[in-house]
C-alpha positions as CSV (number, residue, x, y, z in Angstrom):
1,M,44.8,-4.2,33.8
2,S,47.1,-6.8,32.5
3,I,45.7,-10.0,31.0
4,W,47.1,-12.4,33.8
5,L,45.6,-10.2,36.4
6,K,42.2,-10.2,34.8
7,K,42.4,-14.1,34.6
8,S,43.3,-14.3,38.1
9,F,40.5,-12.0,39.2
10,F,38.0,-14.3,37.0
11,I,39.3,-17.3,38.5
12,L,38.9,-16.1,42.1
13,L,35.4,-14.8,41.2
14,S,34.4,-18.1,39.8
15,I,35.7,-19.9,42.9
16,L,33.8,-17.3,45.1
17,T,30.5,-17.7,43.1
18,F,30.9,-21.5,42.9
19,G,31.0,-21.4,39.2
20,L,27.7,-19.3,38.5
21,V,29.6,-16.7,36.4
22,S,31.9,-18.2,33.8
23,P,35.1,-16.2,32.9
24,S,34.3,-16.6,29.1
25,Q,30.9,-15.0,29.7
26,A,32.6,-11.9,31.5
27,F,35.2,-11.6,28.8
28,L,32.5,-11.5,26.1
29,N,30.3,-9.1,27.9
30,E,33.5,-6.7,28.2
31,E,34.1,-7.0,24.5
32,N,30.4,-6.2,23.8
33,H,30.5,-3.3,25.9
34,A,33.7,-2.1,24.0
35,L,32.1,-2.6,20.5
36,A,28.9,-0.8,21.7
37,K,30.9,2.2,22.7
38,N,32.4,2.3,19.4
39,N,29.4,1.8,17.2
40,G,30.3,-1.8,16.4
41,K,34.0,-1.0,15.5
42,P,36.8,-2.6,17.2
43,A,38.3,-0.5,20.0
44,T,41.4,0.1,18.0
45,M,39.5,2.2,15.3
46,E,38.4,5.6,16.2
47,S,35.7,7.5,14.2
48,T,35.3,11.0,13.8
49,P,31.7,12.6,13.6
50,E,32.4,13.6,10.0
51,E,33.1,10.0,9.2
52,T,30.1,8.8,10.9
53,R,27.7,11.4,8.9
54,E,29.4,10.3,5.8
55,E,28.8,6.6,6.1
56,E,25.0,7.2,7.2
57,S,24.6,9.6,4.2
58,V,25.8,7.6,1.4
59,V,23.8,4.5,0.2
60,S,25.1,2.2,-2.5
61,H,22.9,1.5,-5.4
62,G,22.4,-2.2,-4.5
63,V,21.2,-1.3,-1.0
64,F,19.1,1.4,-2.2
65,I,17.5,-1.0,-4.9
66,E,17.0,-3.7,-2.2
67,N,15.1,-1.2,0.2
68,M,13.1,0.1,-2.6
69,L,12.0,-3.2,-3.8
70,A,11.0,-4.3,-0.4
71,Q,8.9,-1.3,0.2
72,A,7.5,-1.6,-3.4
73,E,6.2,-5.2,-2.8
74,K,4.6,-4.2,0.7
75,N,2.9,-1.2,-0.9
76,A,1.7,-3.4,-3.9
77,Y,0.2,-5.9,-1.4
78,E,-1.5,-3.1,0.6
79,K,-2.9,-1.6,-2.8
80,F,-4.3,-5.2,-3.7
81,G,-6.0,-5.8,-0.5
82,T,-6.9,-9.3,0.9
83,K,-9.4,-10.0,-1.9
84,I,-7.1,-9.5,-4.9
85,K,-3.6,-10.3,-3.3
86,P,-4.1,-14.1,-2.8
87,V,-5.2,-14.4,-6.6
88,I,-2.4,-12.6,-8.2
89,E,0.4,-12.7,-5.8
90,D,2.5,-15.4,-7.4
91,E,2.2,-13.8,-10.9
92,F,3.0,-10.7,-9.4
93,K,6.4,-11.9,-7.7
94,S,7.4,-13.8,-10.8
95,L,6.3,-11.4,-13.6
96,I,5.8,-7.9,-12.4
97,L,8.2,-7.6,-9.3
98,P,11.5,-8.3,-11.5
99,N,10.4,-5.5,-13.9
100,I,9.8,-3.1,-11.1
101,E,13.2,-3.9,-9.8
102,K,14.8,-3.2,-13.4
103,A,12.9,0.1,-13.5
104,I,14.3,1.1,-10.1
105,A,17.7,0.0,-11.0
106,D,17.7,2.1,-14.2
107,T,16.4,5.0,-12.2
108,A,18.8,4.7,-9.5
109,S,21.7,4.5,-12.0
110,Q,21.1,8.0,-13.0
111,F,21.7,9.4,-9.6
112,P,25.0,9.5,-7.8
113,E,25.1,7.5,-4.5
114,E,25.1,10.6,-2.4
115,D,21.8,11.5,-3.9
116,L,20.1,8.2,-3.3
117,T,19.4,9.1,0.4
118,S,17.2,11.7,-0.6
119,L,15.0,9.5,-2.8
120,T,12.0,7.9,-0.8
121,I,9.0,5.9,-1.6
122,S,5.4,7.3,-1.2
123,E,2.6,5.7,1.0
124,V,-0.1,3.9,-0.8
125,P,-3.1,6.4,-1.2
126,Q,-6.0,5.7,1.1
127,Y,-8.6,6.3,-1.8
128,A,-9.1,3.2,-3.8
129,K,-9.9,4.1,-7.2
130,T,-6.8,5.7,-8.5
131,E,-4.0,3.8,-10.4
132,K,-1.3,4.9,-7.9
133,I,0.7,1.9,-6.2
134,F,3.6,4.2,-5.2
135,H,6.0,7.0,-6.3
136,I,9.6,7.4,-5.7
137,Y,10.3,11.1,-5.2
138,D,13.1,13.3,-3.9
139,E,12.5,14.6,-0.5
140,R,14.5,17.7,-1.0
141,S,12.3,19.1,-3.7
142,G,9.2,17.0,-3.1
143,E,9.2,16.2,-6.9
144,D,8.3,12.7,-8.2
145,V,11.2,10.8,-10.0
146,I,9.3,7.7,-11.2
147,R,5.6,6.8,-10.6
148,F,4.3,3.2,-10.5
149,H,0.7,2.5,-11.3
150,V,-1.7,-0.4,-12.0
151,R,-4.9,-0.2,-14.0
152,K,-7.8,-2.4,-14.5
153,D,-8.4,-3.1,-18.1
154,H,-11.2,-4.8,-19.8
155,P,-10.7,-5.5,-23.5
156,P,-14.1,-6.1,-25.5
157,K,-15.1,-9.7,-25.3
158,D,-12.4,-10.6,-22.9
159,G,-12.0,-10.8,-19.1
160,Y,-10.3,-8.4,-16.7
161,Y,-6.6,-7.6,-16.6
162,F,-4.4,-5.7,-14.3
163,N,-2.1,-3.4,-16.4
164,F,1.2,-2.7,-14.4
165,H,3.3,0.3,-15.7
166,Y,5.4,3.3,-14.7
167,H,6.0,6.8,-15.8
168,T,9.3,8.8,-15.3
169,V,10.2,12.4,-14.9
170,H,12.5,12.2,-18.0
171,D,9.6,12.5,-20.3
172,Q,7.4,14.6,-18.0
173,F,5.4,11.4,-17.1
174,Q,3.9,11.2,-20.5
175,T,5.2,7.8,-21.8
176,H,3.6,4.8,-20.6
177,H,6.2,2.0,-19.7
178,D,4.8,-1.3,-19.5
179,L,5.7,-3.8,-16.6
180,G,3.2,-6.4,-17.7
181,N,-0.3,-7.8,-17.3
182,I,-2.0,-10.3,-14.9
183,Y,-5.3,-11.8,-16.0
184,W,-8.0,-11.6,-13.3
185,N,-11.0,-13.3,-14.8
186,K,-14.4,-12.7,-16.6
187,N,-15.8,-11.2,-13.4
188,T,-15.2,-7.7,-12.2
189,P,-12.5,-7.5,-9.8
190,P,-13.1,-6.0,-6.4
191,Q,-12.0,-2.4,-5.4
192,W,-8.3,-1.8,-4.5
193,M,-7.7,-2.3,-0.8
194,S,-10.7,-4.5,-0.4
195,V,-10.6,-6.9,2.6
196,S,-12.3,-10.4,2.7
């Protein structure tokens, strides 16, 4: 339908409905339907199923790091529980989270972008005594790539500390890579995942 005919139709429609439907809303609705049909692309660009699959299967390193970091923070807070989180949250965000981001970025740089989609983050274990916060593993093989842990340390004649560290597959998870420590206090910290 030509543009002048569409405009005439909408003017007639607005006169008949006494202005209840404005022509601009109808044009916008038509454009939204066209975009929805083409998965957000303008109507002039056609995409093949292969292009769509390729776009979905490749994740940039930046997007991968951003997604992993958001999930890492969520998992850490879940691990801390409502008793520990309020006490150490600020220090965790300023001291530990940037180091976790750097470790994830270093790990991601060792993989081509097409392999990043198969890397995923594990759930927080439901048992409270282990060091595990989360692991990043390859879904295809089920093998861990990097493991992020937190341990409660109590040096002699000192208070309690949370020691954050990680292990990588490159040394068979033997080396302890330090992410930082957060001081708790002289009293024993609550169990992981404790709620107030």
